[in-house]
N, C-alpha and C positions, 0 to 999 in steps of 0.2 A: 179437211186435212188437219191432222193434229199439230200442235205447236212444234213438236220435234221435227216433223216433216217440213213444216213451213220454214223453220230455222235452217234446216239442211238445204232446202231449195234455194234460200238466199245465198248461202255459201257456195253452192254449186253454180249459181248464176255468176257470181263474182269470179270464181275459178275459171269458168268458161270464158269470161271477158279477158282475164289475165293471160290465159294460155292460148287464146285464139281458137279454142276447140270446144265451143258450147255444144253440149249434147254428146261429146266424144271424149269425155274425161278419162274413161278406162284406158284409152290409148296413150295418155300422157302422164298419168299418175301411177305411183307404185302400188298397185292393187294388192299384191302379196304382202307388202309391208303394212298396208292399212289393215289387212286381215289379221296379221300377226299381232298388231298393237291392240286391236279391238276384240278379238275372239269371234269375229263374224266370218263365216265361210266366204271364200273368194267369190263364188258365184253371186252371193247376196250383196257383197260389196260392189260388184260390177252392176247389178240391178239398181242399187241405190244411187251409184254415181251417174247412171243413165236416166235418173228421174223416176225409177220404179219404186215399188214397195217391197218390204221384207215380209216373209211369211209371219203370220201372227203366232206368237208363242206366249204362254203364261210365264210368270216369273220363275216358278219352280223348274220348268223345262229349260228356260234360258240359263239358269244357274248350272244345271246339269250339263248342258251343252258346253258352257264355258270351262267347266272343270275338265271335261273330256278333251276340249280343245287344248288346254294347257298340257295334258298328258301326251297329246299327239304332237305338239309343236315345240315344246321346251325340252331341251336335252341336258343331261349332266355334262360336266366338263370332259368326260371321256367319250361323249357322243351317244351314250345309251339313254334310253327312255327312263324317266323316273318311275319307280315302282310305287304302288299304293302305300307301302310302308314308309318309303322316303317322303312322299307327299304328306302323309300323316305326321311324321316327325317335324317337317317344315311348318305345318299348320299348328303344331303343339298339341296334338291329340292322338287318338288311337286309330289303327287301321279300321276297326269296327265302326267308329264314328264316321270315318271318311266313306266307308261303304254305305252307311245309312244316309249320309249326305247325298251320295250319288243316286240313291233310290228316291229320297224325298225331295231333293232339290232345295232343301232349306238348311243352310249351314248356320253356325253361330257367326255373328259379325266378327268376333275376335279372331276366330280361326280362318275365316275367309280373308280378313285383312292381312293376316300373317302371310298367307300364300300370295296374295296380291303384291305385297311389299317385296317378298323374296324374289319374285320374278320381274319386279320393276314395272308392274302394270298400273294403268291409271286408276284413280279413285272411281268407284262405280263399275269396275270391269265386270263383275259378276251380275250386276243388276240392271245396268243401263240398257234400254231397248236399242235396237239396231240403228235407227236414225240418230238418236242422241249420242251413241258411242262414236259413230262415224263423224258426226258434226264436230265432236271434241278432237278426234284424231286429225281432222283436216285443218284445225286452227293453225298449227305451226307451218303447214304447207302454204296456207293462205298468207300468213305473215311474211314468209320468205319470198313468195311471188310478188307481194305488194312492195316489199323492200327493193326487189330487183326493178320493178316498174317505176319506182320513185326513189332514186338513190338518196335523196335528202330526207326521206321519211325518218330514218334512224336518227339523223342529226336533229331533226325537229323534235322527235319524241324525247331525245336526251337533253334537249334545251340548248344545244350548241349554236343553233342559228340565232336564238335570242341573245346568247352570250356574245357572239360575233358582232351583233348589231350594237352591243354596248361597248365595243372596243374603244371608242373615244373617251369613255369614262374610266377605263382600266389603267392601272399603274403598269410600270415596265415589267415587273415579274409576272403579272397576270397575262399581259400580252405575249410574253415569251412562252408561257405555258400553252396559251391558245395556239401560237404558231407551231410549237412542237406537236401538239395534237393534230393540227391540220396536216403537217408533214407526214405523220404516222398514217393518217387516213389516205393520203395521196400515194404513199409508198405501198400500202396494202392494196389499193385499187390497181396500181401498176403491176404488182406481183400476180394478182388474180387475172388481169388481162393477159399477162405473159404466159400464165399457166393454161389459159384457154387457147392460145395461139398454137 
C-alpha cells in the first residue's frame, strides 16, 4: 500500500468512527462535492471512500483528465461552459497552447497555476494522485466532525481553556473579556441548537 493510500485509510477509519458508518462513508459524505473539489470522477470517489483503489493513471493522463473535468464542471456566470479560448485567456496563454496541453498532458506550471487559482482549486489539483487529492479534500470534513464530537476541541486549540484556568491571575478587564467571549460562545451554541430544532 502506497503512503497516499495508507494516509487515506487512516482518515477513512477516523471518519467511520465519527459518523458511525465505517465502510459506508459514501452514504454519509457529499460524494459529488468531493468530486467537484478534487477533479476525481464520482465513481472513483465512491470506490476510494469504500476502501478501494483508483485506476492507475500516468501524470500526463491525470492532468488531461483534470483539465477536461474543469471544462465539464465549471461554468461561466451565465451558466454556459467555458470555451477553450476563454480557458486559454484565464491561463494567460493561447488556444493553441491549451490544445497542445490537452494532447500532451504537460502544461507549464505558471499557466496551470493561473487556471487553478481562477477556479479556486487546491494546490496540486492537476498533479495529485487520487488518494492524495481525496485525503486533502477530506481534512475539513474530518476537522468539522471532530469539532462536533468534542465541542471543547476548538476552545483547547485556541487556548481558551488554558486562559480560563488562569482566571485567578487575571485582572478585572481580562476577566470581563473572557466572560464576554464565553457569553458569545454560549449564545452561538443556543442559536445553533434552536436552528436544528
